C-alpha positions in Angstrom: 0.0 0.0 0.0 3.0 2.3 -0.2 4.6 3.7 -3.3 7.8 5.7 -3.0 6.9 9.3 -4.1 10.5 9.8 -5.3 10.7 6.6 -7.4 10.2 8.2 -10.8 12.9 10.8 -10.2 15.2 8.1 -8.7 14.8 5.8 -11.6 15.4 8.6 -14.1 18.5 9.8 -12.3 19.9 6.2 -12.1 19.2 5.6 -15.8 20.7 9.0 -16.7 23.9 8.0 -14.8 24.2 4.6 -16.4 23.1 2.7 -13.2 20.9 -0.4 -13.1 17.5 0.1 -11.5 15.3 -2.3 -9.7 12.1 -2.4 -7.6 11.2 -3.6 -4.2 8.0 -4.9 -2.6 7.5 -5.6 1.1 5.3 -8.8 1.2 2.3 -9.2 3.4 0.9 -12.3 1.8 2.3 -14.7 4.4 1.6 -18.2 3.0 -1.5 -17.2 1.1 -1.1 -17.7 -2.6 -4.3 -15.9 -3.4 -3.1 -12.7 -1.7 0.4 -13.2 -3.3 -1.2 -12.9 -6.7 -2.9 -9.6 -5.7 0.3 -8.3 -4.3 2.2 -9.4 -7.4 -0.3 -7.4 -9.5 0.1 -4.4 -7.2 3.9 -4.6 -7.4 3.8 -4.8 -11.2 1.3 -1.9 -11.5 3.5 0.2 -9.2 6.6 -0.7 -11.2 4.9 0.3 -14.4 3.5 3.5 -12.9 6.9 4.8 -11.8 8.7 3.7 -15.0 10.6 0.7 -13.9 11.7 -0.9 -17.2 10.6 -4.4 -18.0 13.4 -6.8 -17.5 14.4 -5.1 -14.2 14.7 -6.9 -11.0 11.7 -6.7 -8.7 12.6 -7.9 -5.2 10.1 -9.5 -2.8 11.0 -8.7 0.8 9.5 -11.7 2.8 10.0 -11.3 6.5 8.1 -10.9 9.7 6.3 -7.6 10.2 3.6 -5.4 8.9 1.1 -8.3 9.0 3.3 -10.8 7.2 3.3 -14.1 9.1 6.3 -16.3 8.5 5.9 -19.2 10.9 3.6 -21.2 8.6 4.4 -24.4 6.7 7.6 -24.1 4.6 5.9 -25.6 1.6 2.9 -23.2 1.8 5.3 -20.3 2.3 7.3 -21.4 -0.8 4.1 -21.7 -2.8 3.1 -18.2 -2.0 6.5 -16.8 -2.8 6.5 -18.8 -6.1 3.0 -17.4 -6.9 4.2 -13.9 -6.4 7.3 -14.6 -8.5 5.2 -16.2 -11.3 3.0 -13.0 -11.4 5.8 -10.6 -11.7 7.7 -12.8 -14.2 4.6 -13.0 -16.4 4.6 -9.2 -16.5 8.3 -9.1 -17.6 10.2 -8.5 -14.4 13.0 -10.7 -12.8 12.5 -11.9 -9.3 14.7 -11.6 -6.2 13.7 -13.0 -2.8 15.0 -10.9 0.1 15.0 -12.3 3.6 17.2 -13.3 6.5 19.2 -16.5 6.3 17.6 -18.1 9.4 14.1 -17.3 8.2 14.7 -18.7 4.8 16.3 -21.9 6.1 13.7 -22.5 8.8 10.5 -21.3 7.2 10.7 -21.6 3.4 11.3 -24.6 1.1 14.1 -22.6 -0.6 15.1 -25.4 -2.9 11.7 -25.2 -4.6 12.1 -21.5 -5.2 15.6 -21.8 -6.5 14.9 -24.9 -8.6 12.5 -22.7 -10.6 14.2 -19.3 -10.5 17.9 -20.1 -10.0 20.2 -17.6 -8.4 17.5 -15.3 -7.0 18.3 -15.0 -3.2 19.2 -11.7 -1.6 20.2 -12.8 1.9 20.7 -10.8 5.0 23.3 -12.3 7.4 25.5 -10.2 9.6 26.9 -9.4 13.0 25.0 -6.8 15.0 28.1 -4.7 15.7 27.5 -1.1 15.1 28.8 0.3 12.7 30.2 -2.3 10.4 32.7 -1.0 7.9 33.6 -4.2 6.0 32.0 -7.5 5.3 32.9 -10.2 7.8 33.0 -13.3 5.6 32.7 -15.5 8.7 29.0 -14.5 8.6 28.6 -15.2 4.9 25.3 -17.1 4.3 26.5 -20.5 3.3 23.6 -21.2 1.0 23.2 -22.0 -2.7 21.8 -19.5 -5.2 22.7 -16.3 -3.4 22.7 -13.4 -5.8 23.3 -10.6 -3.2 24.6 -10.7 0.4 23.5 -8.0 2.8 26.4 -7.9 5.3 25.2 -5.0 7.5 22.3 -2.6 8.1 24.7 0.2 9.3 27.5 0.4 6.8 30.2 2.9 8.1 27.7 4.3 10.6 25.5 5.8 7.8 22.4 3.8 8.6 22.4 2.2 5.1 22.6 -1.4 4.2 25.8 -2.9 2.9 25.4 -5.4 0.1 27.7 -7.4 -2.1 26.5 -8.7 -5.5 27.8 -12.2 -6.1 26.6 -12.3 -9.7 26.6 -9.8 -12.5 23.0 -8.7 -12.1 23.1 -7.1 -15.5 23.7 -10.3 -17.3 21.9 -12.8 -15.0 23.7 -15.6 -13.1 27.2 -15.0 -14.5 29.9 -14.5 -11.9 30.7 -10.9 -11.4 33.9 -9.8 -13.2 36.7 -9.5 -10.7 39.4 -6.9 -11.1 42.8 -8.3 -11.9 45.2 -8.7 -9.0 47.6 -5.8 -8.6 51.3 -6.5 -9.2 53.0 -6.7 -5.8 56.6 -5.6 -5.6 58.8 -7.7 -3.3 
């Protein structure tokens, strides 16, 4: 029920500066596939209304809060998430599933989701130290099909999330190009 009033300007600015754009939907459908369809249509209509290009990622944030209940059956939860994904994919958008590692492992049949949609997970897994300036790879979410890892919610004390893309999101599923190693003088 919320649409960012600055979304059109942010999308235009990002596109004008050669940046990739994407959308975000905070799920409230819990394990209800019928409501997931409705929310999928709302997410798509919102994306179209603000000018999010077809082919862009549209993330589904599935976590506890704002009426979203996550303690249901893992198969029913996966069915609802897949229903949401099917709705946005049919409209021309690419899916990402954002949530915390423990919630995904304990409450969603993640394999069913990733069997259909591949590397589509955006996983939050981090220490709660404040602030966190660098990623602590001891906290890396050891899961298959992780596209993005959120390693903090307070990067450098700026109250912004810190994320690392593990794939080249512009070309789907290909490993992100790594810079060559610098020459080290002995």
